[in-house]
Every structure is written in structure tokens, then in C-alpha cells.
C-alpha positions as CSV (number, residue, x, y, z in Angstrom):
1,M,17.9,14.3,-8.0
2,A,18.2,12.6,-5.0
3,T,14.5,11.5,-3.3
4,V,14.4,13.5,0.0
5,L,12.4,11.7,2.4
6,P,9.5,13.4,4.4
7,S,10.4,14.4,8.2
8,L,8.6,13.8,11.3
9,E,8.4,15.9,14.6
10,V,6.4,15.6,17.4
11,A,5.9,18.3,20.5
12,E,3.1,18.3,22.7
13,G,1.1,16.1,21.4
14,V,1.6,17.6,17.8
15,A,2.3,15.9,15.1
16,I,4.4,17.8,12.0
17,I,5.1,15.9,8.8
18,R,6.9,17.2,6.7
19,L,7.2,17.2,2.3
20,R,10.9,17.7,1.5
21,S,13.6,18.1,-2.1
22,E,15.8,19.6,-2.8
23,N,14.4,21.8,-5.6
24,G,11.5,22.7,-2.7
25,M,9.2,21.3,-4.3
26,N,8.5,18.7,-3.0
27,A,7.3,16.5,-5.9
28,L,5.5,12.8,-4.8
29,D,6.9,9.4,-6.0
30,D,7.3,5.5,-4.6
31,A,9.9,6.5,-2.1
32,V,7.8,9.4,-0.8
33,S,4.6,7.6,-0.5
34,D,6.2,4.8,1.4
35,E,7.7,6.4,3.7
36,L,4.6,8.7,4.1
37,Q,3.1,5.4,4.9
38,R,5.8,4.4,7.3
39,L,5.4,7.9,9.2
40,L,1.8,7.1,9.5
41,D,2.7,3.8,11.3
42,E,4.2,5.9,13.8
43,V,1.8,8.7,14.4
44,E,-0.8,5.6,14.8
45,S,1.0,3.6,17.4
46,A,2.5,6.3,19.2
47,D,1.3,7.7,22.5
48,G,-0.4,10.9,22.7
49,I,-0.8,12.8,19.9
50,R,-4.1,13.7,19.0
51,A,-3.0,16.1,16.6
52,L,-0.8,15.8,12.7
53,V,0.0,19.3,10.8
54,L,0.7,17.8,7.1
55,T,3.0,20.6,5.3
56,G,5.8,21.1,2.9
57,E,9.7,22.3,3.6
58,G,10.8,24.9,0.9
59,R,8.4,26.6,-1.4
60,S,5.9,24.3,-1.9
61,F,3.7,22.0,0.2
62,S,4.2,19.5,-3.1
63,A,4.1,20.0,-6.5
64,G,1.9,16.3,-6.9
65,G,3.6,14.0,-8.9
66,D,7.1,13.5,-10.2
67,F,7.6,13.3,-13.7
68,A,10.5,11.3,-14.2
69,Q,8.2,8.7,-12.2
70,L,5.5,9.5,-14.8
71,A,7.8,8.9,-17.5
72,Q,8.5,5.4,-16.2
73,L,4.5,4.3,-15.2
74,A,3.5,5.7,-19.1
75,D,6.1,3.4,-20.6
76,A,5.2,0.7,-18.5
77,V,1.5,0.8,-19.0
78,R,1.9,-0.1,-22.3
79,T,2.3,-3.8,-22.0
80,D,-0.6,-5.8,-19.8
81,E,1.6,-6.6,-17.0
82,G,2.7,-3.4,-16.8
83,A,-0.4,-2.0,-16.6
84,A,-1.9,-4.5,-13.8
85,D,1.8,-3.6,-11.9
86,V,0.8,0.3,-12.4
87,R,-2.2,-0.3,-11.0
88,A,-1.1,-1.9,-7.8
89,R,1.4,1.0,-7.6
90,V,-1.4,3.6,-7.9
91,R,-3.5,2.0,-5.5
92,Q,-1.0,0.8,-2.8
93,N,-0.5,4.8,-2.9
94,S,-3.4,6.0,-2.5
95,R,-3.9,4.0,1.1
96,I,-2.4,7.7,2.7
97,V,-5.1,9.3,2.2
98,E,-7.8,6.8,3.1
99,R,-5.3,6.2,6.4
100,L,-5.5,10.5,6.5
101,R,-9.1,10.1,7.0
102,A,-9.2,7.4,9.6
103,L,-7.2,8.4,11.7
104,D,-8.2,9.3,15.3
105,A,-5.7,12.0,15.8
106,V,-7.2,15.8,14.3
107,T,-5.2,16.6,10.8
108,V,-4.4,19.9,9.2
109,A,-2.5,20.5,5.8
110,A,-0.5,23.9,5.8
111,I,-0.4,25.1,2.3
112,D,1.9,27.5,0.8
113,G,3.4,27.6,-3.0
114,A,2.0,24.5,-5.0
115,C,-0.5,22.1,-4.3
116,I,-1.2,20.2,-7.3
117,G,-2.6,16.6,-8.2
118,A,-2.3,13.7,-5.7
119,A,-0.7,16.6,-2.8
120,L,-4.3,18.5,-3.6
121,G,-5.9,14.6,-2.9
122,M,-4.1,14.5,0.7
123,A,-4.5,17.8,1.6
124,L,-8.2,17.3,1.1
125,A,-7.8,13.8,3.4
126,C,-7.3,16.0,6.2
127,D,-10.2,17.5,8.2
128,A,-9.0,21.6,8.3
129,R,-6.7,23.3,5.5
130,I,-4.9,26.4,6.3
131,V,-3.5,28.6,2.6
132,T,-1.7,31.4,2.1
133,P,-2.5,33.8,-0.3
134,R,0.1,33.6,-2.2
135,A,-0.9,29.8,-2.5
136,T,-1.7,27.6,-6.1
137,L,-4.0,24.7,-6.3
138,S,-4.9,22.8,-9.1
139,T,-5.9,19.4,-10.1
140,G,-3.7,19.0,-12.6
141,F,-4.3,15.6,-14.3
142,I,-6.6,16.9,-17.0
143,S,-3.7,18.9,-19.1
144,L,-1.8,15.7,-19.2
145,G,-4.8,13.6,-20.3
146,L,-4.7,11.8,-16.8
147,S,-7.7,10.9,-14.6
148,A,-7.4,11.5,-11.1
149,D,-5.2,9.7,-8.5
150,F,-4.9,10.3,-4.3
151,G,-9.0,10.2,-4.4
152,T,-8.7,13.7,-5.6
153,A,-12.1,13.5,-7.7
154,Y,-13.5,12.3,-4.6
155,L,-12.4,14.2,-2.1
156,L,-12.7,17.7,-3.8
157,T,-16.5,16.8,-4.9
158,D,-17.2,16.1,-0.9
159,A,-16.0,19.2,-0.1
160,I,-17.2,22.0,-2.1
161,G,-19.5,20.5,-4.1
162,R,-20.7,18.6,-7.7
163,A,-20.1,22.0,-9.6
164,Q,-16.9,24.0,-8.2
165,A,-15.6,20.4,-8.5
166,S,-16.5,20.0,-12.1
167,R,-14.5,23.2,-13.0
168,W,-11.4,22.1,-11.1
169,L,-11.0,18.7,-12.5
170,L,-12.2,19.6,-15.7
171,G,-10.9,22.8,-16.5
172,G,-7.8,22.3,-14.8
173,E,-7.6,26.0,-14.0
174,R,-5.2,27.2,-11.5
175,F,-7.3,29.5,-7.9
176,T,-5.0,31.2,-5.6
177,G,-5.6,30.5,-1.7
178,D,-7.8,33.5,-1.4
179,A,-10.5,31.5,-4.7
180,A,-9.9,28.3,-2.4
181,L,-11.1,29.9,0.8
182,R,-14.3,31.1,-1.3
183,A,-14.4,28.1,-2.9
184,G,-14.7,26.0,0.3
185,F,-11.6,24.0,-0.1
186,A,-9.6,25.6,2.6
187,T,-10.8,26.2,6.3
188,A,-9.0,29.7,7.0
189,I,-6.2,32.0,5.2
190,A,-2.8,32.6,6.7
191,E,0.3,34.5,6.0
192,P,3.2,32.9,5.2
193,G,5.2,33.3,8.2
194,T,2.3,32.6,10.6
195,L,1.1,29.6,8.2
196,L,2.4,26.6,10.5
197,D,1.7,28.3,14.1
198,S,-2.0,28.6,12.9
199,A,-1.9,25.3,11.4
200,V,-0.8,24.0,15.1
201,A,-2.9,26.6,17.0
202,L,-6.3,25.4,14.8
203,A,-4.9,21.2,15.4
204,E,-4.3,22.2,19.2
205,R,-8.0,23.6,19.5
206,W,-9.6,20.7,17.6
207,S,-8.1,18.3,19.8
208,V,-8.3,19.6,23.5
209,F,-10.8,16.0,24.5
210,P,-9.1,13.6,22.1
211,V,-11.7,11.0,23.4
212,A,-15.0,13.1,22.1
213,T,-12.9,13.9,19.0
214,A,-11.7,10.4,17.8
215,G,-15.7,10.0,18.2
216,M,-16.6,13.2,16.6
217,K,-14.7,11.8,13.5
218,A,-15.8,8.6,13.2
219,G,-19.0,9.7,12.8
220,I,-18.1,11.9,10.1
221,R,-16.7,8.8,8.1
222,D,-20.1,6.6,9.1
223,A,-21.2,9.2,6.9
224,D,-19.0,8.4,4.3
225,E,-20.4,4.4,3.9
226,G,-17.3,3.1,2.5
227,G,-17.8,5.3,-0.6
228,L,-14.1,6.3,-0.2
229,A,-13.0,3.0,-0.7
230,R,-15.3,1.7,-3.3
231,H,-13.6,4.8,-5.0
232,L,-10.0,4.3,-4.8
233,E,-10.6,1.0,-6.9
234,H,-11.8,2.1,-9.3
235,E,-9.7,5.1,-9.7
236,A,-7.0,3.0,-9.7
237,D,-8.0,1.4,-13.2
238,R,-9.2,4.8,-15.0
239,F,-5.9,6.0,-13.7
240,V,-4.2,2.9,-15.9
241,A,-6.8,3.0,-18.8
242,A,-6.1,7.1,-19.5
243,L,-2.2,6.7,-19.1
244,R,-2.7,4.3,-21.6
245,H,-4.1,6.0,-24.4
246,P,-1.8,7.8,-26.9
247,Q,-2.7,11.1,-25.7
248,A,-2.1,10.7,-22.1
249,Q,1.1,9.2,-23.7
250,A,2.3,12.4,-25.9
251,S,1.5,14.5,-23.0
252,V,3.3,13.1,-20.7
253,A,6.4,12.7,-22.9
254,K,6.1,16.5,-23.9
255,A,5.9,17.0,-20.4
256,V,9.4,15.1,-19.0
257,A,10.8,17.1,-22.2
258,K,9.9,20.3,-21.1
259,L,11.2,19.9,-17.6
260,A,15.0,18.5,-18.6
261,R,15.0,21.8,-21.1
């Protein structure tokens, strides 16, 4: 299946990035990650953008990492040279969450359908998250014998606390939009037909005073004191170490074979 790259549109100071795919699941691979970085370049360099909404086109926000690419990574990490390359790729792709957190513009994730794995990390990097009742959220990593990427463990713990995050990360459960709202993951809930409008409206309300908003966001980032950057460096090492283990190798192979049926 050919990769469909994310799109960007800007209207009245609000940018909208849509994750897209032919099947509507909007899986993430290196090509999608590279394009997201390029679109963030555009957002950062454009004048007058005070808010960004990140959403998915079709039936999902994003089902997370692409299984075909994950199988390639699982094969690559069997050698030390390949493992080093995978680590570098994981770290490069995780810059997306750093850049989302660092934007002066208000960022809102509008989530319908599946939001799994790395996609959950991207949503958590936003200032606010609006979900639909039918949204399905899961970290997903543990079911494949993997450690987290895209800052998911760090950002989830920051958002909902250690006890709740442990349940999401170690239990591997799937949560509905209503459960996500109760847990503190979601800022608000909206019906699918009004999701994007609700996200844009929230982004506009939170960005009425762009200079003050940028200062406030800088103050929030100060509380982090560089913790995310340090975490992402170690996270890449842990991801590769888990992926090299025979249990993860077998789990990934089984998942890819199931998907191919």
C-alpha cells in the first residue's frame, strides 16, 4: 500500500495537519514522520499562525507504527550496525513530539477512532486533546513485547499520573473516549460530526493573545527542565533493546503475518 502523506491547511491563523492513508488507519512510518517534520517547519516559519490542530482523516486518528516497517526494524536490529541505525531513526522521528511541545502556537489533537502507540505520544505532546466517545486509545507497545517510543511513557505519566499511566502502559488495555476523559487524558469530548469544529474553536479560544500564550507555554515548559529530551535519548535505547529480544521478534512476526491474511 502506497504511503499517503499528511496534509496541511491554514485558515485565519489556525493550521490543520491531517494524518492520511488509503485505508483510513493512518499508520506512521519514516516517510510520514519526515513529512510531519517538514510541515512543522512550515508552521514554525509562517507568520500569523497562532494555533495548530492535529487530526486524522478517515476512520482513525492513527493506528500507530506501520507493521511492515516494524518488521523491517525487527530484522535490522539483529546486527549491531542495524541496531544503531534503528536507534538513530527512532530518535529522529521522536523529534516530532519535542517540536510539538516547543511550538509557541497552541496545539490541539482531535481524536476519532484509533489512537495507538506512537500516535498517542503525538497527541500527548499537544496542549489539549479532544476525543469522540467512539475513540479507542491504547499504548499498544506491551502487546508486541516493545518498549515505548515518541515519548509516550514520559508524556502519559505527566498527563495522567503514575498510577493511571502504569495501567495504560503495562496493562496494554484499550480505553474509550469517555474513559480517557475521566482519566484526565482528554480535555473535552465531542461527537464525530463536530470534532474538528470543536478542536478549532478551542484552539482559537486559547490563542486569542499569541504573545501571552507563547509566554505561558514557555513557563509550562520550564517546569519540565529538559526532562523530555533526556527521556527520549534513553527511550531510543530501550526501544531497540526490547525489539532485539526473541520475544519481541516473535510477536512482531506473528502480528505482521496476521495482518497479511
